Structure formats: structure tokens, C-alpha cells
MIKOLVEX-240636 format. One record per residue (C-alpha): x, y, z. Coordinates in Angstrom, 1 decimal, always signed. Layout:
BEGIN
u: X&v: Y&w: Z $
...
END
This chain:
BEGIN
u: +88.4&v: +69.6&w: +146.8 $
u: +84.6&v: +70.9&w: +146.6 $
u: +82.1&v: +68.3&w: +145.1 $
u: +78.3&v: +68.9&w: +144.3 $
u: +75.9&v: +65.8&w: +146.4 $
u: +72.5&v: +65.3&w: +145.1 $
u: +70.2&v: +64.7&w: +147.6 $
u: +66.8&v: +63.3&w: +147.1 $
u: +64.1&v: +64.0&w: +148.6 $
u: +61.1&v: +61.8&w: +149.6 $
u: +58.7&v: +62.7&w: +146.7 $
u: +62.1&v: +61.9&w: +144.1 $
u: +63.3&v: +59.0&w: +145.6 $
u: +63.4&v: +55.6&w: +143.7 $
u: +61.8&v: +53.6&w: +146.5 $
u: +57.8&v: +53.9&w: +146.0 $
u: +57.0&v: +52.9&w: +149.5 $
u: +59.3&v: +55.0&w: +151.1 $
u: +57.8&v: +58.0&w: +148.5 $
u: +54.6&v: +57.3&w: +149.9 $
u: +56.0&v: +57.4&w: +153.4 $
u: +57.2&v: +60.7&w: +152.7 $
u: +53.8&v: +62.4&w: +151.5 $
u: +52.4&v: +61.0&w: +154.6 $
u: +55.1&v: +62.6&w: +156.8 $
u: +54.6&v: +66.1&w: +154.9 $
u: +50.3&v: +65.6&w: +155.5 $
u: +51.3&v: +65.0&w: +158.8 $
u: +53.4&v: +67.6&w: +159.1 $
u: +51.2&v: +70.2&w: +157.5 $
u: +47.9&v: +68.5&w: +159.9 $
u: +50.1&v: +69.2&w: +163.3 $
u: +50.6&v: +72.9&w: +161.9 $
u: +46.9&v: +73.4&w: +162.3 $
u: +46.2&v: +71.9&w: +165.7 $
u: +45.5&v: +68.3&w: +164.4 $
u: +46.9&v: +65.8&w: +166.8 $
u: +48.8&v: +62.7&w: +165.7 $
u: +51.0&v: +60.3&w: +167.7 $
u: +52.9&v: +56.4&w: +167.1 $
u: +49.8&v: +55.5&w: +169.0 $
u: +47.2&v: +57.0&w: +166.4 $
u: +46.7&v: +54.8&w: +162.9 $
u: +46.8&v: +56.4&w: +159.7 $
u: +42.9&v: +56.2&w: +159.4 $
u: +42.4&v: +57.9&w: +163.5 $
u: +44.7&v: +60.9&w: +162.1 $
u: +42.5&v: +61.0&w: +159.2 $
u: +39.4&v: +61.1&w: +161.2 $
u: +40.9&v: +63.9&w: +163.8 $
u: +41.9&v: +66.1&w: +160.8 $
u: +38.6&v: +65.9&w: +159.4 $
u: +36.6&v: +66.0&w: +162.6 $
u: +39.1&v: +69.1&w: +163.2 $
u: +39.5&v: +70.5&w: +160.0 $
u: +36.4&v: +69.7&w: +158.0 $
u: +36.1&v: +66.9&w: +154.8 $
u: +36.2&v: +69.6&w: +152.2 $
u: +39.4&v: +70.9&w: +153.8 $
u: +41.0&v: +66.9&w: +154.0 $
u: +39.3&v: +65.5&w: +151.0 $
u: +41.7&v: +62.6&w: +150.4 $
u: +43.4&v: +62.3&w: +153.5 $
u: +41.5&v: +59.0&w: +153.9 $
u: +42.8&v: +57.6&w: +150.3 $
u: +46.7&v: +58.4&w: +151.6 $
u: +45.9&v: +57.0&w: +155.2 $
u: +45.3&v: +53.7&w: +153.1 $
u: +48.1&v: +54.0&w: +150.4 $
u: +50.6&v: +53.9&w: +154.1 $
u: +49.6&v: +51.6&w: +155.5 $
u: +49.8&v: +49.7&w: +152.2 $
u: +53.6&v: +51.3&w: +152.0 $
u: +54.0&v: +50.2&w: +155.5 $
u: +52.2&v: +46.2&w: +155.2 $
u: +52.4&v: +45.1&w: +151.9 $
u: +55.7&v: +47.2&w: +150.7 $
u: +56.2&v: +45.0&w: +148.2 $
u: +52.6&v: +45.8&w: +146.3 $
u: +53.1&v: +49.8&w: +146.1 $
u: +54.3&v: +50.5&w: +142.5 $
u: +55.2&v: +54.2&w: +141.5 $
u: +51.7&v: +55.1&w: +140.9 $
u: +51.0&v: +55.0&w: +144.3 $
u: +53.9&v: +57.2&w: +145.4 $
u: +52.8&v: +59.8&w: +142.9 $
u: +49.2&v: +59.6&w: +144.1 $
u: +50.3&v: +59.9&w: +147.4 $
u: +52.3&v: +63.0&w: +146.4 $
u: +49.2&v: +64.4&w: +144.5 $
u: +47.2&v: +64.2&w: +147.2 $
u: +49.8&v: +65.2&w: +150.0 $
u: +50.5&v: +68.6&w: +147.9 $
u: +46.5&v: +68.7&w: +147.1 $
u: +45.9&v: +68.6&w: +151.4 $
u: +48.7&v: +71.5&w: +151.4 $
u: +47.1&v: +73.8&w: +149.1 $
u: +43.5&v: +73.3&w: +150.3 $
u: +44.8&v: +73.8&w: +153.6 $
u: +46.6&v: +77.1&w: +152.8 $
u: +43.6&v: +77.8&w: +150.7 $
u: +42.3&v: +81.4&w: +152.3 $
u: +44.7&v: +81.7&w: +154.6 $
u: +46.7&v: +84.9&w: +154.7 $
u: +50.1&v: +85.0&w: +153.7 $
u: +51.5&v: +86.6&w: +157.2 $
u: +50.1&v: +82.9&w: +158.4 $
u: +50.7&v: +80.9&w: +155.9 $
u: +54.5&v: +82.1&w: +156.8 $
u: +53.9&v: +81.5&w: +160.3 $
u: +53.1&v: +78.1&w: +159.2 $
u: +56.4&v: +77.6&w: +157.4 $
u: +58.7&v: +78.4&w: +160.3 $
u: +56.6&v: +76.5&w: +162.8 $
u: +58.7&v: +73.8&w: +165.0 $
u: +56.2&v: +70.9&w: +165.7 $
u: +57.0&v: +69.3&w: +162.9 $
u: +60.1&v: +69.2&w: +163.7 $
u: +60.2&v: +68.6&w: +168.1 $
u: +57.2&v: +65.9&w: +167.5 $
u: +59.2&v: +64.1&w: +164.9 $
u: +59.9&v: +61.0&w: +166.7 $
u: +56.0&v: +60.9&w: +168.1 $
u: +54.7&v: +61.2&w: +164.4 $
u: +53.9&v: +57.9&w: +162.7 $
u: +56.1&v: +56.9&w: +159.8 $
END
């Protein structure tokens, strides 16, 4: 018998801290596709700073705010509400749009199939 399964994505799961962390992981994946270093030894603020240094403040606007939200989700999860999770995903989506802006369609396709986020998942910040 075939059964339909519903899987929750990080942007739609019910747990606000998990949604914030999912938005951060998505942002870090996009940054890594563009050569921004991110490792477990780096704080979220350091990753945000590396992104701004490599890609410019205009393209990474809001990344610092997302870094602060993920810190709160990790270290004070009881304070994270649905509105924080919604904001985190808005910031992550805005980052993706800014990073994709002005990028030729062929390059966007290459970013979409870039394996670096998958290969480095174990070493990226949660």
C-alpha cells in the first residue's frame, strides 16, 4: 500500500529555533557556493564578517542580523518565537536574491548543483 508522507522543511517546521537554524544553514550554503569560508571553528558573526568581506556589505545586508538570530536560537532557544523564525527566513531569502542578482542564468544553475554545501555540511555551523 502506497502512503503519502509529508516532510517538514526547515522553513515550515513548527519549532522556531530549528527554523532559525535552518535559515542560517541555507544562508551558509549560499555563501559557501560563492567561496566564503565557513567552519565549525568560526562563530556565526565571523561567518557573517567573512561574507561581507568577500562579497560586499550591499550583497550581504542582513547577514549580521541573521547571525544574531541563530546565536539566540542556539544559546537561548526558549526566547525564540515564530516571528523570529519568519524574520530569519526573510533574511535568508533576501540574501539568496541579492547573491543571485546580476548573476547569469547559467551560473545560477551551476550554483544550484554545486556539491560544496553537501560535502561540507558536517563542518558547517549548525
